[in-house]
C-alpha positions in Angstrom: 11.4 28.9 -31.9 13.2 25.6 -30.9 11.3 22.2 -31.9 12.2 18.8 -30.3 14.1 16.9 -33.2 12.3 13.7 -31.9 9.5 12.6 -29.8 10.4 12.1 -25.9 9.3 8.5 -25.1 7.0 7.8 -22.4 9.8 6.3 -20.2 12.0 9.2 -20.4 9.5 11.7 -19.6 8.5 9.7 -16.6 11.9 9.2 -15.5 12.4 13.0 -15.4 9.0 13.6 -13.4 10.0 11.2 -10.7 11.2 14.1 -8.6 8.2 16.1 -9.0 6.4 14.8 -6.0 4.7 16.4 -2.8 6.4 16.4 0.5 4.8 16.1 4.0 4.4 19.1 6.0 7.1 19.6 9.0 5.6 19.3 12.6 7.1 20.3 15.7 5.7 19.7 19.1 4.1 22.1 21.3 6.2 22.9 24.4 3.1 23.2 26.5 0.9 20.4 25.7 3.2 18.1 23.4 0.8 18.0 20.4 2.2 18.1 17.0 1.9 21.6 15.5 3.0 23.2 12.3 5.7 25.8 12.8 4.9 29.3 13.3 1.1 28.6 14.2 -1.1 28.7 17.4 -1.6 25.2 19.0 -5.0 23.8 18.3 -5.0 21.8 21.3 -4.0 24.3 24.2 -4.2 27.7 22.1 -0.6 29.0 23.0 2.1 30.4 20.7 5.6 31.1 21.8 4.6 30.5 25.4 1.7 32.8 25.5 -1.9 32.1 25.8 -3.5 33.5 22.3 -6.6 31.7 22.0 -8.9 31.0 25.1 -9.8 27.3 25.2 -12.7 26.0 27.4 -12.2 22.6 28.8 -15.4 20.2 28.4 -16.3 18.0 31.3 
């Protein structure tokens, strides 16, 4: 089994890990209400998906 010849310094290891970061989720806008929605999911505001009503939403007055 291979063993490192020298210890990797903290700086060198941290420089390598600078690219290990989380990215924000991509968002699109709902064509019906304009709310931000994650792709391929039902809109939480109006309950539509691909232009069809999928979830019944009751409006509160």
